[in-house]
ROTIKOL-458505 format. One line per 4 residues: number of its first residue (from 1); for each residue z negated, x negated, y negated of C-alpha. Coordinates in steps of 0.25 Angstrom, whole numbers. Example, Ala and Ser with C-alpha at 12.3 -4.5 7.8 and 13.67 -1.06 7.14 Angstrom:
<lotis>
1> -31,-49,18 ~ -29,-55,4
</lotis>
This chain:
<lotis>
1> -445,-554,-398 ~ -432,-556,-391 ~ -438,-556,-377 ~ -445,-543,-381
5> -432,-537,-386 ~ -426,-541,-372 ~ -437,-534,-365 ~ -435,-521,-373
9> -421,-521,-370 ~ -423,-523,-355 ~ -433,-511,-356 ~ -422,-502,-362
13> -412,-506,-351 ~ -422,-503,-340 ~ -426,-490,-347 ~ -411,-486,-347
17> -408,-491,-333 ~ -420,-484,-327 ~ -417,-471,-334 ~ -403,-471,-329
21> -408,-472,-315 ~ -419,-462,-317 ~ -408,-452,-322 ~ -398,-456,-311
25> -408,-454,-300 ~ -417,-443,-304 ~ -414,-435,-317 ~ -403,-426,-313
29> -404,-425,-298 ~ -404,-409,-299 ~ -390,-409,-303 ~ -386,-414,-289
33> -391,-401,-284 ~ -378,-398,-276 ~ -381,-410,-267 ~ -395,-405,-265
37> -391,-391,-262 ~ -383,-396,-250 ~ -396,-402,-244 ~ -404,-390,-247
41> -394,-381,-240 ~ -395,-390,-228 ~ -410,-389,-228 ~ -409,-374,-229
45> -415,-372,-243 ~ -413,-357,-247 ~ -406,-355,-233 ~ -413,-341,-232
49> -403,-336,-243 ~ -391,-338,-233 ~ -386,-325,-227 ~ -377,-323,-215
53> -366,-313,-218 ~ -355,-307,-209 ~ -342,-314,-209 ~ -329,-312,-202
57> -328,-310,-187 ~ -343,-307,-186 ~ -348,-321,-190 ~ -359,-323,-200
61> -357,-331,-213 ~ -369,-338,-220 ~ -370,-334,-234 ~ -378,-344,-242
65> -374,-339,-256 ~ -388,-335,-260 ~ -393,-349,-255 ~ -382,-355,-265
69> -387,-346,-276 ~ -402,-351,-274 ~ -398,-365,-274 ~ -390,-363,-287
73> -402,-356,-293 ~ -411,-368,-290 ~ -401,-377,-298 ~ -399,-367,-309
77> -414,-367,-312 ~ -416,-382,-310 ~ -404,-384,-320 ~ -409,-374,-329
81> -423,-380,-330 ~ -417,-394,-331 ~ -411,-390,-345 ~ -419,-378,-350
85> -432,-386,-349 ~ -426,-397,-357 ~ -431,-390,-370 ~ -445,-392,-366
89> -441,-406,-360 ~ -435,-410,-373 ~ -447,-406,-381 ~ -457,-413,-371
93> -448,-426,-373 ~ -448,-425,-388 ~ -463,-421,-389 ~ -470,-429,-379
97> -460,-441,-376 ~ -454,-448,-364 ~ -466,-451,-355 ~ -471,-436,-355
101> -457,-431,-352 ~ -455,-441,-341 ~ -468,-438,-334 ~ -465,-423,-334
105> -451,-426,-329 ~ -456,-435,-317 ~ -466,-424,-314 ~ -456,-413,-313
109> -446,-422,-306 ~ -456,-426,-295 ~ -460,-412,-293 ~ -446,-407,-291
113> -443,-418,-281 ~ -455,-415,-273 ~ -453,-400,-273 ~ -439,-403,-267
117> -445,-413,-257 ~ -455,-403,-252 ~ -446,-391,-252 ~ -440,-385,-240
121> -430,-373,-236 ~ -443,-364,-235 ~ -447,-368,-249 ~ -433,-368,-255
125> -438,-362,-268 ~ -445,-375,-271 ~ -431,-380,-275 ~ -432,-372,-288
129> -444,-379,-294 ~ -440,-392,-288 ~ -426,-394,-294 ~ -430,-388,-307
133> -441,-399,-308 ~ -431,-410,-304 ~ -421,-405,-314 ~ -431,-404,-326
137> -438,-418,-322 ~ -424,-424,-322 ~ -420,-420,-335 ~ -433,-424,-341
141> -430,-438,-336 ~ -416,-438,-342 ~ -422,-433,-356 ~ -432,-445,-357
145> -421,-455,-352 ~ -410,-451,-363 ~ -418,-457,-374 ~ -416,-471,-368
149> -402,-470,-375 ~ -410,-473,-388 ~ -413,-487,-383 ~ -398,-490,-383
153> -394,-485,-397 ~ -379,-489,-396 ~ -377,-482,-382 ~ -387,-471,-384
157> -377,-459,-380 ~ -372,-468,-368 ~ -386,-469,-362 ~ -389,-455,-364
161> -377,-450,-357 ~ -379,-461,-346 ~ -393,-455,-343 ~ -387,-441,-343
165> -376,-446,-333 ~ -387,-452,-324 ~ -394,-439,-325 ~ -381,-432,-320
169> -379,-443,-309 ~ -393,-441,-303 ~ -388,-428,-297 ~ -382,-437,-286
173> -396,-439,-281 ~ -396,-426,-274 ~ -383,-431,-267 ~ -390,-443,-262
177> -401,-434,-257 ~ -390,-426,-250 ~ -384,-438,-243 ~ -398,-443,-239
181> -400,-429,-233 ~ -387,-430,-225 ~ -393,-443,-220 ~ -405,-437,-215
185> -415,-439,-227 ~ -422,-426,-230 ~ -423,-419,-244 ~ -438,-421,-244
189> -437,-437,-243 ~ -426,-438,-254 ~ -434,-430,-264 ~ -447,-437,-261
193> -440,-450,-265 ~ -436,-443,-278 ~ -450,-439,-280 ~ -456,-453,-278
197> -446,-459,-289 ~ -455,-452,-299 ~ -463,-465,-299 ~ -451,-472,-305
201> -449,-462,-316 ~ -464,-464,-319 ~ -463,-479,-320 ~ -451,-478,-329
205> -458,-468,-338 ~ -469,-477,-341 ~ -461,-491,-341 ~ -447,-488,-346
209> -448,-476,-355 ~ -455,-473,-369 ~ -467,-464,-370 ~ -461,-456,-381
213> -446,-458,-385 ~ -436,-469,-387 ~ -433,-468,-402 ~ -419,-468,-408
217> -415,-477,-415 ~ -422,-487,-407 ~ -433,-496,-414 ~ -431,-511,-413
221> -439,-516,-400 ~ -442,-502,-396 ~ -449,-502,-383 ~ -457,-493,-374
225> -464,-491,-360 ~ -477,-499,-356 ~ -482,-511,-364 ~ -473,-509,-376
229> -484,-508,-386 ~ -481,-499,-398 ~ -466,-502,-399 ~ -463,-488,-394
233> -473,-480,-403 ~ -471,-481,-418 ~ -457,-485,-417 ~ -453,-472,-409
237> -458,-463,-420 ~ -453,-471,-431 ~ -439,-472,-426 ~ -438,-458,-421
241> -442,-453,-435 ~ -431,-462,-441 ~ -421,-457,-431 ~ -424,-442,-434
245> -423,-445,-449 ~ -410,-453,-448 ~ -404,-442,-439 ~ -397,-434,-451
249> -391,-425,-441 ~ -376,-424,-445 ~ -375,-411,-437 ~ -382,-404,-449
253> -368,-405,-456 ~ -364,-395,-445 ~ -376,-386,-444 ~ -390,-390,-441
257> -393,-377,-448 ~ -383,-370,-439 ~ -373,-370,-450 ~ -364,-380,-455
261> -370,-389,-466 ~ -362,-395,-477 ~ -361,-410,-481 ~ -372,-408,-491
265> -381,-402,-480 ~ -379,-414,-472 ~ -382,-424,-483 ~ -394,-417,-486
269> -399,-417,-472 ~ -396,-432,-471 ~ -404,-435,-484 ~ -416,-427,-479
273> -417,-438,-468 ~ -423,-427,-458 ~ -419,-424,-444 ~ -414,-410,-441
277> -424,-400,-436 ~ -424,-396,-421 ~ -420,-382,-425 ~ -408,-386,-434
281> -403,-395,-422 ~ -404,-383,-413 ~ -396,-374,-422 ~ -385,-384,-425
285> -371,-382,-420 ~ -372,-395,-414 ~ -383,-390,-405 ~ -377,-377,-402
289> -363,-382,-398 ~ -370,-393,-390 ~ -378,-383,-383 ~ -366,-374,-379
293> -358,-387,-375 ~ -369,-391,-365 ~ -373,-377,-360 ~ -359,-373,-356
297> -356,-386,-348 ~ -370,-387,-342 ~ -368,-373,-337 ~ -354,-377,-331
301> -361,-389,-324 ~ -373,-382,-319 ~ -365,-370,-313 ~ -356,-381,-306
305> -367,-388,-300 ~ -375,-376,-296 ~ -363,-370,-288 ~ -357,-383,-283
309> -362,-381,-269 ~ -357,-367,-267 ~ -344,-370,-274 ~ -341,-382,-265
313> -345,-373,-253 ~ -335,-362,-257 ~ -324,-372,-260 ~ -327,-380,-247
317> -327,-367,-238 ~ -342,-370,-235 ~ -339,-383,-228 ~ -352,-391,-229
321> -346,-405,-227 ~ -336,-402,-239 ~ -347,-396,-248 ~ -355,-409,-245
325> -343,-418,-248 ~ -341,-411,-262 ~ -356,-410,-265 ~ -357,-425,-262
329> -345,-428,-271 ~ -351,-420,-282 ~ -365,-427,-281 ~ -358,-441,-281
333> -350,-437,-294 ~ -363,-435,-301 ~ -366,-450,-299 ~ -355,-452,-309
337> -362,-445,-320 ~ -370,-458,-324 ~ -356,-465,-325 ~ -349,-454,-333
341> -360,-451,-343 ~ -360,-464,-351 ~ -346,-462,-354 ~ -350,-450,-363
345> -361,-459,-369 ~ -350,-470,-372 ~ -341,-459,-379 ~ -353,-455,-388
349> -357,-469,-391 ~ -343,-474,-393 ~ -345,-475,-408 ~ -358,-484,-407
353> -356,-497,-414 ~ -344,-493,-422 ~ -344,-491,-437 ~ -346,-477,-442
357> -338,-470,-452 ~ -344,-471,-466 ~ -356,-462,-468 ~ -356,-458,-453
361> -370,-458,-447 ~ -373,-462,-433 ~ -375,-448,-428 ~ -362,-443,-434
365> -355,-454,-426 ~ -362,-450,-414 ~ -358,-436,-416 ~ -344,-439,-418
369> -344,-448,-405 ~ -350,-436,-397 ~ -339,-426,-400 ~ -330,-433,-390
373> -341,-434,-379 ~ -343,-419,-381 ~ -328,-415,-380 ~ -326,-424,-367
377> -338,-417,-361 ~ -333,-403,-364 ~ -319,-407,-358 ~ -325,-412,-345
381> -333,-399,-343 ~ -320,-391,-345 ~ -313,-399,-335 ~ -325,-399,-325
385> -326,-384,-326 ~ -311,-382,-324 ~ -312,-390,-311 ~ -325,-383,-306
389> -318,-370,-308 ~ -306,-373,-298 ~ -310,-370,-284 ~ -304,-382,-278
393> -313,-391,-269 ~ -306,-404,-271 ~ -306,-402,-286 ~ -321,-402,-286
397> -321,-417,-285 ~ -315,-418,-299 ~ -325,-407,-304 ~ -336,-416,-299
401> -331,-427,-307 ~ -329,-419,-320 ~ -343,-412,-318 ~ -351,-425,-317
405> -343,-431,-329 ~ -345,-419,-338 ~ -360,-418,-334 ~ -362,-432,-337
409> -355,-431,-351 ~ -362,-417,-353 ~ -377,-421,-352 ~ -376,-435,-358
413> -368,-430,-370 ~ -378,-418,-372 ~ -389,-428,-373 ~ -381,-438,-382
417> -376,-427,-391 ~ -390,-422,-394 ~ -395,-436,-397 ~ -384,-438,-407
421> -383,-424,-414 ~ -398,-421,-416 ~ -411,-429,-420 ~ -418,-437,-410
425> -431,-430,-412 ~ -425,-417,-406 ~ -417,-423,-395 ~ -427,-419,-384
429> -428,-405,-389 ~ -413,-403,-392 ~ -409,-409,-378 ~ -419,-400,-372
433> -415,-387,-380 ~ -400,-389,-377 ~ -403,-391,-362 ~ -412,-379,-361
437> -402,-370,-368 ~ -391,-375,-359 ~ -400,-373,-347 ~ -401,-358,-350
441> -386,-357,-351 ~ -385,-364,-338 ~ -392,-353,-331 ~ -379,-345,-332
445> -375,-354,-320 ~ -384,-345,-310 ~ -377,-331,-314 ~ -364,-339,-313
449> -367,-343,-299 ~ -372,-329,-295 ~ -359,-323,-301 ~ -351,-333,-293
453> -359,-330,-280 ~ -359,-315,-283 ~ -347,-308,-290 ~ -337,-320,-289
457> -339,-321,-274 ~ -343,-336,-274 ~ -330,-340,-283 ~ -335,-347,-296
461> -321,-347,-302 ~ -322,-337,-313 ~ -336,-343,-317 ~ -330,-357,-317
465> -318,-352,-326 ~ -328,-345,-336 ~ -336,-358,-337 ~ -324,-366,-339
469> -320,-357,-351 ~ -334,-358,-356 ~ -333,-373,-356 ~ -322,-373,-367
473> -334,-370,-377 ~ -340,-383,-375 ~ -328,-390,-383 ~ -334,-383,-396
477> -345,-393,-396 ~ -337,-406,-397 ~ -328,-400,-406 ~ -339,-396,-416
481> -345,-410,-416 ~ -331,-416,-418 ~ -328,-406,-430 ~ -342,-409,-436
485> -340,-424,-435 ~ -326,-423,-442 ~ -333,-415,-453 ~ -343,-426,-455
489> -332,-436,-456 ~ -324,-428,-466 ~ -337,-426,-474 ~ -340,-441,-474
493> -325,-444,-478 ~ -326,-434,-490 ~ -339,-441,-494 ~ -332,-455,-494
497> -320,-450,-502 ~ -329,-443,-512 ~ -337,-456,-514 ~ -325,-464,-515
501> -319,-454,-526 ~ -333,-454,-533 ~ -333,-469,-533 ~ -319,-471,-538
505> -322,-461,-550 ~ -335,-469,-553 ~ -326,-482,-553 ~ -317,-476,-564
509> -328,-474,-573
</lotis>
């Protein structure tokens, strides 16, 4: 039995390590788009949109603003679908399980990389479906990997944030492609290599991932993959039902019915022993404030990434060597995402293993711990937005550092908070819904870009200042969670005092 347990633990660690490599090398490559744009421009993609306009002294100046706008549109659509389709992705994951979801992800990802490999300046429009397939396939790989945190109960949030950090750092893959391109390796060869790696994804799907879901809490000796008998069938359903029944959803005390509930309502909910419905989760203040929190910060990041190349060109006075230098610096900074994200998980897991307050549930302790993470993420975004708004080229190094730090905290914290605040049976759907709605809001990046290129004459200062002021709204979410936890604490203390007073009265009689 001891040897069997060692084998199970080894499988857990192999799943964790291989999942990190999968997210690090493949899942979020689309967010290294700024590096890819540099290569695509060199190859002449959308070059027909560049115009020659009269300059001073009778010279002709090449105006490629329409080309920049088209490249921005490619990223806008890809990033939109990356999030918007998560509603469908989450349903597929909850309904059909890990294997079906991963097979769909691999098909999309392989299709996207092959489309880029066989595209050319004459068929530049292939970039639209190609980048969209890569983006959607990548986020599906991430969704199926985040459940691996259930295998390590005491470090669950840390592992979820670690995977999201690896997802962010994978954007550096396009930097590697850019460097290889400068060394003489063509774009087609690089993307054919990415396509061939789908064989690795398939092997991991069948050998190191479950067919359905990894339950939480984890059954003893839970296993999965090939040759694992029935250990991963009946226990999954049994323990997921136990989890959903035990998930007494303390957020109902703050409004699962979209209105604040009193202590009596909370007690009644706990006594009912039923998980909250999907509708009540969506209509809760927890979900609504979290949606606003994610949407504003995501819009800020998407606009920054989508306009990075023209912004650097403007600040560097169209010096291609300087633009390349800063583009490389930005892409290198993305590698640090996998190092930054686990710190957010450690902040959220800092209470694990410590005694809880009298009457405090595990979920309430997790919520209390998450408020600090949400606040720090909001503060990082504000600082990042301020630095990005200042038109100083050397300052962009600090902007890059703040951007990767905030982005790694943002998406890891988003997934970890949803897993904490809501029942496990709704995780895929709620994660998909919040990402889908935030994707609709992120479409505002394109009219913002058009406004900058048009009425503002290429200067994004006023748009940046507006988004910075809008960023102040994200502080409402951590404040709300903090106040909610304080209210629960006072409620427990009042109960303890009432029980103590009642006991002393009974003792007198």
